[in-house]
C-alpha positions as CSV (number, residue, x, y, z in Angstrom):
1,M,-19.2,23.3,18.5
2,E,-17.7,22.2,15.3
3,E,-20.1,19.9,13.3
4,H,-18.5,16.6,12.3
5,I,-21.3,14.2,11.2
6,K,-24.5,15.4,9.6
7,I,-27.3,12.9,8.9
8,Q,-30.1,14.5,6.8
9,N,-33.4,12.8,6.0
10,V,-31.8,9.3,5.9
11,S,-33.9,6.2,5.4
12,K,-33.1,2.7,4.6
13,Y,-35.4,-0.1,3.4
14,F,-35.0,-3.9,3.5
15,G,-37.8,-5.0,1.0
16,E,-40.9,-3.1,2.2
17,N,-39.6,-2.8,5.8
18,K,-38.4,0.8,6.6
19,A,-35.5,0.0,9.0
20,I,-34.6,3.7,9.5
21,D,-37.1,6.4,8.9
22,N,-36.1,10.0,8.0
23,I,-33.3,10.3,10.4
24,N,-31.8,13.8,11.1
25,I,-28.9,14.1,13.5
26,T,-25.9,16.3,13.8
27,I,-22.9,15.1,15.8
28,N,-20.1,17.4,17.0
29,K,-16.5,16.9,16.7
30,G,-15.0,14.8,19.5
31,E,-18.5,14.0,20.8
32,F,-19.4,10.6,22.4
33,F,-22.8,10.0,20.8
34,T,-24.9,7.0,21.6
35,L,-27.8,5.4,19.7
36,L,-30.0,3.8,22.3
37,G,-33.1,1.7,21.8
38,P,-34.5,-1.9,21.9
39,S,-33.6,-4.6,19.5
40,G,-34.9,-4.0,16.0
41,C,-35.2,-0.2,16.5
42,G,-32.7,0.6,13.6
43,K,-29.7,1.7,15.6
44,T,-27.3,-0.9,14.1
45,T,-28.7,-0.2,10.6
46,L,-27.9,3.5,11.0
47,L,-24.5,2.7,12.2
48,R,-23.7,0.4,9.4
49,T,-25.0,3.0,6.9
50,L,-22.5,5.5,8.3
51,A,-19.8,2.9,8.0
52,G,-20.7,2.4,4.4
53,F,-21.7,-1.3,4.8
54,Y,-25.2,-0.3,3.8
55,Q,-26.2,2.4,1.2
56,Q,-29.1,4.6,2.4
57,D,-32.2,4.7,0.1
58,E,-33.0,8.3,0.9
59,G,-31.1,11.3,2.4
60,D,-27.5,12.4,2.8
61,V,-24.5,11.8,5.1
62,H,-21.7,14.4,5.4
63,F,-18.4,14.0,7.3
64,G,-17.5,17.6,7.8
65,D,-18.0,19.4,4.5
66,T,-17.7,16.2,2.5
67,L,-20.8,14.3,1.2
68,I,-19.9,10.7,1.6
69,N,-23.0,9.0,0.2
70,D,-21.1,7.2,-2.5
71,V,-17.8,6.8,-0.7
72,P,-17.0,3.1,-0.2
73,A,-16.4,1.8,3.4
74,H,-12.7,1.4,3.1
75,K,-12.2,5.0,2.1
76,R,-14.3,6.5,5.0
77,N,-11.4,6.5,7.6
78,I,-13.6,4.7,10.2
79,G,-12.6,2.6,13.1
80,M,-15.1,-0.1,14.0
81,V,-15.5,-2.1,17.1
82,F,-18.1,-5.0,16.9
83,Q,-20.1,-7.0,19.4
84,N,-18.3,-10.3,18.6
85,Y,-14.8,-8.6,18.6
86,A,-14.0,-9.9,15.0
87,I,-10.3,-10.3,15.8
88,F,-8.2,-12.8,13.8
89,P,-7.7,-16.1,15.7
90,H,-4.5,-17.0,13.8
91,L,-2.7,-13.8,14.6
92,T,-1.2,-12.7,17.8
93,V,-2.4,-9.6,19.8
94,G,0.3,-7.4,18.1
95,E,-0.3,-8.7,14.7
96,N,-4.1,-8.2,15.0
97,I,-3.5,-4.6,16.0
98,A,-1.0,-4.0,13.2
99,Y,-3.2,-5.5,10.6
100,G,-5.1,-2.3,9.6
101,L,-1.8,-0.4,9.2
102,K,-0.3,-3.0,7.0
103,A,-3.4,-2.9,4.8
104,R,-2.9,0.8,4.5
105,K,0.8,0.2,3.4
106,V,2.2,2.2,6.5
107,N,6.0,1.6,6.7
108,K,7.4,-0.9,9.2
109,E,8.9,1.6,11.6
110,E,5.7,3.6,11.9
111,I,3.7,0.3,12.3
112,K,5.9,-0.6,15.2
113,V,5.6,2.9,16.9
114,R,1.8,3.2,16.5
115,S,1.1,-0.5,17.5
116,K,3.1,0.0,20.7
117,E,1.1,3.3,21.4
118,A,-2.2,1.4,20.9
119,L,-1.1,-1.4,23.0
120,D,0.0,1.0,25.8
121,M,-3.4,2.8,25.6
122,V,-5.4,-0.5,26.2
123,E,-2.8,-1.8,28.7
124,L,-2.0,-4.9,26.7
125,T,1.7,-4.4,25.9
126,H,2.7,-7.5,28.1
127,L,0.3,-9.7,26.0
128,Q,1.3,-8.6,22.5
129,D,2.7,-12.1,21.6
130,R,-0.4,-14.0,23.0
131,Q,-3.0,-15.7,20.7
132,P,-6.6,-14.5,21.0
133,S,-7.6,-18.0,22.3
134,Q,-5.3,-17.2,25.4
135,L,-7.2,-14.0,26.3
136,S,-10.2,-13.3,28.3
137,G,-13.3,-11.6,26.8
138,G,-12.3,-8.3,28.2
139,Q,-8.8,-8.6,26.9
140,Q,-10.1,-9.5,23.4
141,Q,-12.4,-6.4,23.4
142,R,-9.3,-4.4,24.2
143,V,-7.5,-5.8,21.3
144,A,-10.5,-4.9,19.0
145,L,-10.5,-1.4,20.5
146,A,-6.7,-1.0,19.9
147,R,-7.0,-2.3,16.3
148,A,-9.8,0.4,15.7
149,I,-7.9,3.3,17.1
150,V,-4.4,2.5,15.8
151,I,-5.4,3.6,12.2
152,H,-6.1,7.1,13.7
153,P,-9.7,7.1,12.5
154,G,-11.7,10.3,11.9
155,L,-14.7,8.5,13.3
156,L,-15.0,5.5,15.7
157,L,-18.1,3.4,15.5
158,M,-18.9,0.8,18.3
159,D,-21.8,-1.7,18.0
160,E,-22.8,-3.2,21.3
161,P,-19.1,-3.6,22.2
162,L,-19.7,-4.8,25.8
163,S,-22.7,-7.0,25.6
164,N,-20.7,-10.3,25.7
165,L,-18.9,-9.3,29.0
166,D,-20.1,-9.9,32.6
167,A,-21.7,-7.1,34.4
168,K,-18.7,-6.1,36.5
169,L,-16.3,-6.1,33.6
170,R,-18.8,-4.1,31.5
171,V,-18.6,-1.3,34.1
172,K,-14.9,-1.3,34.0
173,M,-14.6,-1.4,30.3
174,R,-17.1,1.4,29.7
175,E,-15.1,3.6,32.1
176,D,-11.9,2.8,30.1
177,I,-13.6,3.5,26.8
178,K,-14.9,6.8,27.9
179,Q,-11.5,7.9,29.2
180,L,-9.7,6.7,26.1
181,Q,-12.2,8.4,23.8
182,K,-11.8,11.7,25.6
183,S,-8.0,11.5,25.7
184,L,-7.9,10.9,21.9
185,N,-10.8,13.3,21.2
186,I,-12.3,10.9,18.6
187,T,-15.8,11.5,17.4
188,T,-17.5,8.3,18.6
189,I,-20.9,6.8,17.8
190,Y,-21.8,4.0,20.1
191,V,-24.8,1.6,19.8
192,T,-26.3,-0.1,22.9
193,H,-29.7,-1.2,24.2
194,D,-28.4,-0.8,27.8
195,Q,-29.8,2.4,29.3
196,E,-27.3,2.6,32.2
197,E,-24.4,2.2,29.8
198,A,-25.7,4.9,27.6
199,L,-26.2,7.3,30.6
200,A,-22.7,6.6,31.9
201,V,-20.6,7.1,28.7
202,S,-22.5,9.6,26.5
203,D,-22.2,13.3,25.8
204,R,-25.6,13.0,24.1
205,I,-28.0,10.2,23.3
206,A,-30.5,9.6,20.5
207,V,-33.3,7.3,21.7
208,M,-34.7,5.4,18.8
209,K,-37.9,3.3,18.3
210,D,-39.3,1.6,15.1
211,G,-36.5,3.2,13.0
212,K,-37.3,6.7,14.2
213,V,-35.5,9.1,16.6
214,Q,-37.7,9.8,19.6
215,Q,-35.5,12.3,21.4
216,V,-32.0,13.6,21.3
217,G,-30.3,15.2,24.3
218,R,-27.7,15.0,27.1
219,P,-28.3,12.1,29.5
220,H,-29.8,14.2,32.3
221,E,-32.1,15.9,29.9
222,I,-33.5,12.7,28.5
223,Y,-33.8,11.2,31.9
224,L,-35.5,14.1,33.7
225,S,-37.4,15.6,30.7
226,P,-38.5,12.7,28.4
227,S,-40.3,13.7,25.3
228,N,-42.8,11.0,25.4
229,K,-44.1,7.9,27.2
230,F,-41.8,5.5,25.4
231,V,-38.6,7.6,26.3
232,A,-39.8,7.9,30.0
233,N,-40.4,4.1,30.2
234,F,-37.3,3.0,28.4
235,I,-34.7,5.3,30.2
236,G,-34.7,3.9,33.7
237,S,-38.0,3.3,35.3
238,T,-41.0,5.5,36.1
239,N,-44.5,5.4,37.6
240,F,-47.4,6.1,35.2
241,M,-50.6,7.2,36.8
242,E,-53.9,8.2,35.3
243,G,-55.0,11.8,36.1
244,T,-57.2,14.6,34.8
245,L,-56.5,18.3,34.0
246,S,-59.0,20.9,34.8
247,G,-59.5,24.6,35.8
248,V,-57.1,26.1,33.2
249,D,-56.9,29.9,33.4
250,G,-55.7,32.4,30.9
251,D,-52.1,31.9,32.0
252,N,-52.4,28.1,31.5
253,N,-52.2,27.4,35.2
254,A,-54.2,24.3,35.9
255,T,-55.1,21.6,38.4
256,V,-54.1,18.0,37.8
257,T,-55.9,15.4,39.8
258,V,-54.1,12.0,40.6
259,E,-55.6,9.4,43.0
260,G,-58.1,12.0,44.2
261,V,-55.4,14.6,45.1
262,K,-55.1,17.8,43.4
263,F,-51.9,19.5,42.4
264,A,-51.3,22.9,40.7
265,T,-49.3,22.8,37.5
266,K,-48.3,25.1,34.6
267,L,-49.2,24.0,31.1
268,L,-47.5,24.5,27.8
269,N,-50.8,25.0,26.1
270,R,-54.5,25.3,27.1
271,V,-55.6,21.7,27.4
272,E,-58.0,19.7,29.7
273,G,-59.1,16.1,30.1
274,K,-57.3,12.8,30.7
275,V,-53.6,12.7,31.2
276,L,-50.8,10.4,32.2
277,Y,-48.8,11.6,35.3
278,S,-45.2,10.4,35.3
279,V,-42.8,10.5,38.2
280,R,-39.6,8.7,38.8
281,P,-39.4,6.2,41.7
282,E,-36.6,8.2,43.4
283,Q,-38.7,11.3,43.1
284,V,-41.6,9.7,45.1
285,K,-41.1,10.8,48.8
286,L,-42.4,8.5,51.6
287,K,-43.4,10.3,54.8
288,P,-44.4,9.1,58.3
289,V,-48.1,8.0,58.5
290,E,-48.9,10.7,61.0
291,E,-47.7,13.5,58.7
292,T,-50.5,15.7,57.3
293,G,-50.9,17.7,54.1
294,D,-53.4,18.2,51.4
295,T,-51.2,16.7,48.7
296,L,-50.1,13.6,50.6
297,L,-51.6,10.2,49.7
298,E,-52.2,7.4,52.1
299,G,-50.5,4.1,51.2
300,E,-49.3,0.8,52.3
301,V,-45.9,-0.9,51.8
302,V,-46.7,-4.2,49.9
303,D,-43.2,-5.1,49.0
304,A,-39.6,-4.0,49.9
305,T,-36.5,-5.0,48.1
306,F,-33.1,-4.3,49.7
307,L,-30.5,-3.5,47.0
308,G,-27.6,-2.4,49.3
309,E,-27.4,1.4,48.8
310,S,-31.1,1.7,48.2
311,V,-34.5,0.0,48.9
312,V,-37.3,-0.4,46.3
313,Y,-40.7,-0.1,47.9
314,K,-44.0,-1.0,46.2
315,I,-46.7,1.2,47.6
316,K,-50.4,0.4,47.3
317,F,-53.1,3.1,47.4
318,H,-56.7,2.7,48.5
319,S,-57.7,2.6,44.7
320,G,-55.6,-0.7,44.3
321,N,-53.0,1.1,42.2
322,V,-49.3,0.3,43.0
323,I,-46.3,2.5,42.5
324,S,-42.6,2.3,43.2
325,S,-40.5,4.4,45.5
326,H,-36.7,4.3,45.8
327,E,-35.0,5.3,49.0
328,H,-31.4,5.4,50.1
329,S,-30.9,2.8,52.9
330,I,-29.3,5.1,55.4
331,R,-29.7,3.0,58.6
332,Y,-31.1,-0.5,59.3
333,N,-33.6,0.7,61.8
334,M,-35.1,3.1,59.2
335,L,-36.0,0.4,56.7
336,R,-39.8,0.0,56.2
337,N,-41.5,-3.3,56.3
338,T,-44.3,-4.9,54.3
339,G,-47.6,-3.8,55.9
340,D,-46.4,-0.5,57.0
341,K,-48.6,2.5,56.4
342,V,-47.0,5.6,54.9
343,K,-47.9,9.0,53.4
344,V,-46.8,9.5,49.8
345,D,-45.7,12.7,48.2
346,L,-45.8,12.4,44.4
347,N,-43.5,15.5,44.0
348,P,-45.4,17.3,41.3
349,E,-42.5,19.8,40.8
350,E,-40.6,16.9,39.2
351,A,-43.4,15.1,37.4
352,V,-43.9,15.1,33.7
353,I,-47.5,15.1,32.5
354,F,-48.3,13.5,29.1
355,N,-51.4,13.6,27.1
356,E,-53.5,10.5,27.3
357,S,-51.7,8.7,24.5
358,G,-48.3,9.5,26.0
359,E,-47.0,11.2,22.9
360,E,-47.0,14.8,24.0
361,V,-45.6,16.6,27.1
362,L,-48.3,18.9,28.5
363,N,-46.7,20.8,31.4
364,E,-43.8,23.2,31.8
365,H,-40.9,21.5,33.3
366,K,-37.9,22.9,35.2
367,N,-35.1,24.3,32.9
368,I,-32.4,21.7,33.0
369,S,-30.5,22.7,29.9
370,K,-27.7,24.5,31.9
């Protein structure tokens, strides 16, 4: 793929605080790339540095073959969509969308044509004469999006654009944004703290923590093969269980023991000792209590939460430890109740084993790159 944005060893300080720390990311042309992480992790600082609102203290940023370190924000050909919409309250919808074109001295006829195209794309043509105060939150966000794309930007930056919308409208808007981005083939960098939103819209995701990139990959790669405990815990939910590794042979085959049950595993390196065993709730399989097997654990349902298409069960083991299991709710008479005894399959083929601190993956995991 053709490289479009190259971020090399970029750091930004605010006083003594290092807001972004030696960031290295390459983003492809036409890619929908998301910066994901909790509040204060540096994702918005990085986005604003790319926009030219901040100047990095270390490192380089290239747009294509052009080094843009010293290029001012208004000359970077960037469209920006903010969390708070930032549309002008005294201008109509049409005037808001045309504003950027007028500032660029585009002729009146072209402004008219391009404004109509942008209005059509976001389905607001019938509201072009309305004032922003007469629009819903979703409609105002569409105005902001149209204003960003009407200038035909080389790069579209979006900073938490859906966080002020209600849950149902967020789902609709993220679908619309993804479809529009693909149809226009605009390289897009999107900031969010919402894991589900990131998984739904992104071609690739960079998970950030404390100013550093923890992992970059496609949504399924990050979800199924997290690089450390933080990523596993931040993307969706997971069960962490203490375990031990032993019996490593010359081919790095080993035994991991969790809750007294032993599983075979294949290690990346020859290691032994305490580990963290991580398995997603939907990967934990519940079996009838009468089922037998050397790798099945005995447990008891201590909580059941019905969510419509699925049920979240809390399962307690004899040790007192509690884990979660998600099951699709197929039929009412198949739902489990609090107090039910079950057998639990921890599905070691899907599990990720981390070292005790959670910073390193120890086991070979299925190849999901294809």
